[in-house]
C-alpha positions in Angstrom: 74.2 26.8 -191.0 71.6 27.5 -193.7 69.3 30.4 -193.4 66.5 32.0 -195.5 66.6 35.5 -197.1 63.4 37.1 -198.3 63.5 40.3 -200.4 60.3 42.3 -201.0 59.8 44.5 -204.1 58.9 47.2 -204.6 60.5 49.0 -201.7 59.4 52.4 -200.4 56.4 52.6 -202.7 53.7 55.3 -202.5 50.2 54.0 -203.3 47.4 56.5 -204.0 43.7 55.9 -203.5 42.2 53.5 -206.0 45.6 52.3 -207.2 46.8 48.7 -207.0 50.3 47.6 -206.1 51.8 44.1 -206.5 54.3 43.0 -204.0 56.9 40.4 -205.0 58.6 38.2 -202.4 61.8 36.5 -203.5 63.0 33.7 -201.1 66.5 32.2 -201.2 68.5 29.8 -199.1 71.8 31.3 -198.0 74.7 29.5 -196.3 73.6 26.1 -197.7 75.3 23.7 -200.0 74.4 21.7 -203.2 71.9 19.0 -202.3 70.4 20.8 -199.3 66.6 21.1 -199.4 64.2 23.1 -197.2 60.6 22.0 -196.9 57.4 23.8 -195.9 58.8 27.2 -197.0 56.0 29.8 -197.3 55.7 33.5 -197.1 53.3 35.4 -194.8 53.1 39.2 -194.5 50.9 41.9 -193.0 51.0 43.6 -196.4 48.5 41.2 -197.9 45.7 38.9 -197.0 46.7 36.2 -199.5 50.1 35.5 -201.0 50.4 33.2 -204.0 53.4 31.1 -205.1 54.2 32.0 -208.7 57.4 30.2 -209.5 61.0 29.3 -208.9 60.8 25.6 -208.0 63.0 24.6 -211.0 62.8 20.8 -210.5 59.2 21.0 -209.2 59.9 18.9 -206.1 58.1 21.2 -203.7 61.4 22.0 -201.7 63.5 25.1 -201.7 66.7 23.7 -203.0 70.1 25.4 -202.7 70.4 27.7 -205.7 66.6 28.1 -206.2 64.6 31.4 -205.7 61.0 31.0 -204.8 58.8 33.9 -206.0 55.5 34.8 -204.3 53.2 37.7 -205.1 50.2 39.5 -203.8 48.2 42.6 -205.0 46.4 45.1 -202.9 44.1 47.9 -203.8 44.3 51.0 -201.6 40.7 51.9 -200.8 39.6 55.5 -200.9 39.8 57.0 -197.4 39.1 60.7 -198.0 40.6 63.6 -199.9 44.2 64.7 -199.9 45.9 61.4 -200.8 48.5 61.6 -203.6 47.3 65.0 -205.0 
């Protein structure tokens, strides 16, 4: 039975006040077979308000095909919340 695996990079990152960090989400189908397609694949996370698709649909058909890796990204800026952060 096919399943979806999502990896998030970077892992275990420290973000100081005023710094931005870009999170990358790599989505793959595992346990599938050649010719299998998954539709309506999207990434949602509490890390970001808006996540954008940036690539990986090799044949540009809008489906996550077996062997493809969809890449999504979002960037957040850590707001200043007071002294003592990342001294």
